[in-house]
C-alpha positions as a Markdown table, in Angstrom:
| # | Residue | x | y | z |
|---|---|---|---|---|
| 1 | Asp | 4.2 | -6.1 | 25.0 |
| 2 | Ser | 2.7 | -6.9 | 21.6 |
| 3 | Ile | 3.1 | -7.8 | 18.0 |
| 4 | Gln | 2.3 | -5.0 | 15.6 |
| 5 | Ser | 2.3 | -5.0 | 11.8 |
| 6 | Tyr | 2.0 | -2.4 | 9.1 |
| 7 | Ile | 2.0 | -2.3 | 5.3 |
| 8 | Gln | 4.3 | -0.2 | 3.3 |
| 9 | Tyr | 4.4 | 0.4 | -0.4 |
| 10 | Tyr | 7.2 | 1.6 | -2.7 |
| 11 | Ala | 6.3 | 3.0 | -6.1 |
| 12 | Asp | 8.9 | 3.6 | -8.8 |
| 13 | Tyr | 7.4 | 5.9 | -11.4 |
| 14 | Asp | 8.7 | 6.0 | -15.0 |
| 15 | Lys | 7.8 | 9.4 | -16.6 |
| 16 | Gln | 8.2 | 8.2 | -20.2 |
| 17 | Ser | 6.0 | 5.1 | -20.0 |
| 18 | Lys | 3.6 | 6.7 | -17.5 |
| 19 | Lys | 3.7 | 3.6 | -15.4 |
| 20 | Phe | 4.9 | 2.7 | -11.9 |
| 21 | Thr | 6.1 | -0.5 | -10.3 |
| 22 | Leu | 4.4 | -1.1 | -7.0 |
| 23 | Ser | 6.1 | -3.2 | -4.3 |
| 24 | Ser | 4.4 | -4.1 | -1.1 |
| 25 | Phe | 5.9 | -5.2 | 2.2 |
| 26 | Leu | 4.4 | -6.3 | 5.5 |
| 27 | Tyr | 6.5 | -5.2 | 8.5 |
| 28 | Thr | 6.0 | -7.1 | 11.7 |
| 29 | Glu | 7.5 | -5.9 | 15.0 |
| 30 | Asn | 7.6 | -8.5 | 17.8 |
| 31 | Lys | 7.8 | -7.1 | 21.3 |
| 32 | Ser | 5.8 | -9.9 | 22.9 |
| 33 | Gly | 8.6 | -11.3 | 25.0 |
| 34 | Leu | 8.4 | -14.6 | 23.0 |
| 35 | Asp | 9.9 | -16.0 | 19.8 |
| 36 | Phe | 7.6 | -17.5 | 17.2 |
| 37 | Lys | 9.3 | -20.1 | 15.1 |
| 38 | His | 7.7 | -21.2 | 11.8 |
| 39 | Ala | 4.6 | -19.1 | 12.4 |
| 40 | Asp | 1.7 | -18.9 | 10.0 |
| 41 | Ile | 1.0 | -15.2 | 9.3 |
| 42 | Glu | -2.4 | -13.7 | 8.3 |
| 43 | Val | -3.0 | -10.0 | 7.9 |
| 44 | Ile | -6.4 | -8.5 | 8.3 |
| 45 | Ala | -6.9 | -5.2 | 6.4 |
| 46 | Gly | -10.2 | -3.5 | 6.9 |
| 47 | Ala | -12.6 | -1.0 | 5.3 |
| 48 | Pro | -11.8 | -1.3 | 1.6 |
| 49 | Arg | -13.8 | 0.9 | -0.8 |
| 50 | Phe | -16.2 | -0.8 | -3.0 |
| 51 | Leu | -17.4 | 0.1 | -6.5 |
| 52 | Lys | -21.0 | 0.0 | -7.6 |
| 53 | Pro | -21.7 | -3.6 | -8.5 |
| 54 | Thr | -21.5 | -4.3 | -12.2 |
| 55 | Asn | -21.0 | -7.6 | -13.9 |
| 56 | Glu | -17.4 | -6.7 | -14.8 |
| 57 | Tyr | -16.6 | -5.8 | -11.2 |
| 58 | Lys | -18.3 | -8.9 | -9.8 |
| 59 | Thr | -16.2 | -11.1 | -12.1 |
| 60 | Arg | -12.9 | -9.4 | -11.2 |
| 61 | Ser | -13.8 | -9.5 | -7.5 |
| 62 | Leu | -14.5 | -13.2 | -7.5 |
| 63 | Gln | -11.1 | -13.8 | -9.3 |
| 64 | Ala | -9.4 | -11.8 | -6.6 |
| 65 | Met | -11.0 | -13.7 | -3.7 |
| 66 | Ser | -9.6 | -17.0 | -4.9 |
| 67 | Met | -6.4 | -15.6 | -6.5 |
| 68 | Asn | -3.1 | -17.0 | -5.6 |
| 69 | Ser | -0.2 | -14.5 | -5.5 |
| 70 | Arg | 3.2 | -16.2 | -5.2 |
| 71 | Asn | 1.1 | -18.7 | -3.2 |
| 72 | Asn | 0.1 | -15.9 | -0.8 |
| 73 | Thr | -3.7 | -15.9 | -0.8 |
| 74 | Ile | -6.2 | -13.1 | -0.4 |
| 75 | Glu | -9.7 | -13.7 | 0.9 |
| 76 | Gln | -12.6 | -11.2 | 1.1 |
| 77 | Lys | -14.5 | -11.3 | 4.4 |
| 78 | Asp | -17.5 | -8.9 | 4.7 |
| 79 | Asn | -15.8 | -5.4 | 4.7 |
| 80 | Tyr | -12.2 | -6.5 | 5.0 |
| 81 | Tyr | -9.5 | -8.5 | 3.3 |
| 82 | Lys | -7.4 | -11.3 | 4.8 |
| 83 | Tyr | -3.9 | -11.8 | 3.3 |
| 84 | Val | -2.4 | -15.2 | 4.2 |
| 85 | Leu | 1.3 | -15.6 | 3.7 |
| 86 | Ser | 2.0 | -19.0 | 2.1 |
| 87 | Gln | 5.3 | -19.6 | 3.9 |
| 88 | Arg | 5.9 | -19.9 | 7.6 |
| 89 | His | 8.2 | -17.3 | 9.1 |
| 90 | Thr | 10.1 | -16.9 | 12.4 |
| 91 | Leu | 9.4 | -13.8 | 14.5 |
| 92 | Thr | 12.1 | -13.3 | 17.0 |
| 93 | Asn | 11.4 | -11.3 | 20.1 |
| 94 | Asn | 12.5 | -7.6 | 19.9 |
| 95 | Ser | 12.8 | -7.7 | 16.1 |
| 96 | Leu | 11.3 | -6.0 | 13.1 |
| 97 | Thr | 10.8 | -8.4 | 10.1 |
| 98 | Ser | 9.6 | -7.6 | 6.6 |
| 99 | Phe | 7.9 | -9.9 | 4.1 |
| 100 | Pro | 6.7 | -9.2 | 0.5 |
| 101 | Leu | 2.9 | -9.1 | 0.6 |
| 102 | Phe | 2.5 | -9.7 | -3.1 |
| 103 | Pro | 4.8 | -9.7 | -6.2 |
| 104 | Lys | 5.6 | -6.3 | -7.8 |
| 105 | Lys | 2.8 | -4.9 | -9.9 |
| 106 | Glu | 3.1 | -2.5 | -12.9 |
| 107 | Leu | 0.3 | 0.1 | -13.1 |
| 108 | Arg | -0.4 | 3.0 | -15.4 |
| 109 | Ala | -0.4 | 6.4 | -13.7 |
| 110 | Thr | -0.2 | 10.1 | -14.2 |
| 111 | Leu | 2.0 | 12.4 | -12.2 |
| 112 | Thr | 0.7 | 16.0 | -11.9 |
| 113 | Tyr | 1.8 | 19.1 | -10.0 |
| 114 | Arg | -0.8 | 21.3 | -8.3 |
| 115 | Tyr | 0.2 | 24.8 | -7.3 |
| 116 | Ser | -1.5 | 26.6 | -4.4 |
| 117 | Ala | -0.6 | 29.9 | -2.9 |
| 118 | Pro | 1.9 | 29.4 | 0.0 |
| 119 | Ile | 0.6 | 30.1 | 3.5 |
| 120 | Ile | 3.0 | 32.3 | 5.5 |
| 121 | Tyr | 3.1 | 31.8 | 9.3 |
| 122 | Tyr | 5.5 | 32.6 | 12.1 |
| 123 | His | 7.1 | 30.3 | 14.6 |
| 124 | Gln | 9.5 | 31.6 | 17.2 |
| 125 | Asn | 10.0 | 34.9 | 15.3 |
| 126 | His | 10.9 | 32.9 | 12.1 |
| 127 | Glu | 8.9 | 33.3 | 8.9 |
| 128 | Leu | 7.9 | 29.9 | 7.5 |
| 129 | Ala | 5.8 | 29.0 | 4.4 |
| 130 | Ser | 3.9 | 25.9 | 3.4 |
| 131 | Glu | 4.9 | 24.0 | 0.3 |
| 132 | Pro | 3.1 | 25.7 | -2.6 |
| 133 | Val | 3.4 | 22.7 | -5.0 |
| 134 | Asp | 1.8 | 19.3 | -4.4 |
| 135 | Leu | 2.8 | 16.2 | -6.4 |
| 136 | Ile | -0.2 | 14.0 | -7.2 |
| 137 | Leu | 0.1 | 10.4 | -8.4 |
| 138 | Thr | -3.2 | 9.1 | -9.9 |
| 139 | Phe | -3.8 | 5.5 | -10.9 |
| 140 | Lys | -6.5 | 2.8 | -11.3 |
| 141 | Asn | -6.0 | -0.4 | -9.4 |
| 142 | Val | -6.3 | -2.8 | -12.4 |
| 143 | Ser | -4.3 | -5.5 | -10.6 |
| 144 | Ala | -6.1 | -8.6 | -9.3 |
| 145 | Ile | -5.2 | -7.6 | -5.7 |
| 146 | Pro | -7.0 | -5.1 | -3.5 |
| 147 | Leu | -4.6 | -2.7 | -1.8 |
| 148 | Ala | -4.8 | -2.3 | 1.9 |
| 149 | Ser | -4.1 | 1.1 | 3.4 |
| 150 | Gly | -0.5 | 1.8 | 4.1 |
| 151 | Lys | 2.3 | 4.3 | 3.8 |
| 152 | Ile | 3.6 | 4.7 | 0.2 |
| 153 | Gln | 6.9 | 6.2 | -0.9 |
| 154 | Val | 7.3 | 7.4 | -4.5 |
| 155 | Phe | 10.5 | 7.4 | -6.4 |
| 156 | Ser | 11.4 | 8.4 | -10.0 |
| 157 | Asn | 14.8 | 7.5 | -11.5 |
| 158 | Asn | 15.9 | 6.3 | -8.1 |
| 159 | Glu | 15.2 | 9.7 | -6.6 |
| 160 | Phe | 12.7 | 10.1 | -3.7 |
| 161 | Ile | 9.9 | 12.4 | -4.8 |
| 162 | Gly | 7.3 | 12.1 | -2.0 |
| 163 | Glu | 5.3 | 10.0 | 0.4 |
| 164 | Asp | 1.7 | 9.7 | 1.6 |
| 165 | Ile | -0.8 | 7.3 | 3.0 |
| 166 | Leu | -2.4 | 5.1 | 0.4 |
| 167 | Pro | -6.1 | 4.6 | 1.4 |
| 168 | Ala | -7.6 | 1.1 | 1.0 |
| 169 | Thr | -8.1 | 0.7 | -2.8 |
| 170 | Ser | -10.4 | -2.0 | -4.2 |
| 171 | Ile | -9.9 | -3.6 | -7.5 |
| 172 | Gly | -11.0 | -1.2 | -10.3 |
| 173 | Tyr | -10.9 | 1.9 | -8.1 |
| 174 | Arg | -9.1 | 5.1 | -9.2 |
| 175 | Gln | -6.9 | 6.6 | -6.5 |
| 176 | Ser | -5.0 | 9.9 | -6.2 |
| 177 | Ile | -2.3 | 10.3 | -3.6 |
């Protein structure tokens, strides 16, 4: 019996503006056998990537450490981040609850297709092939919020186009998924 949490992102990509809107949610599953009413929630996300220290990066990092996002705070502690939700929430036993981690962010991005020769293999006398085309979304985290690792689902014009695991992405870091 436990309480488990995970972070999930949703990206809505606009091909014309070459931007995507990033939404983030914290999902918390309570299987502890207890209800928690008006609980303070803190999320620890570890092992973010760090850029080489420059004056610009140091300035932006310090802003992020004290930054208030919809009154949710983010604090840097050694090699991890602590996200503190500003409002208290009730976690009912045997429930899955979602909370926005930070407000939607708009980021510039490129969407490219990479072709690789399909790999043919056989399973139970059936010929199967790997997907020959990969869809790659590349962006730079120019928001004031470090992104914790989590599953990301990408949409374009309300159509699902793929999903992946977003690695921890520090402020100013370029990421391809």
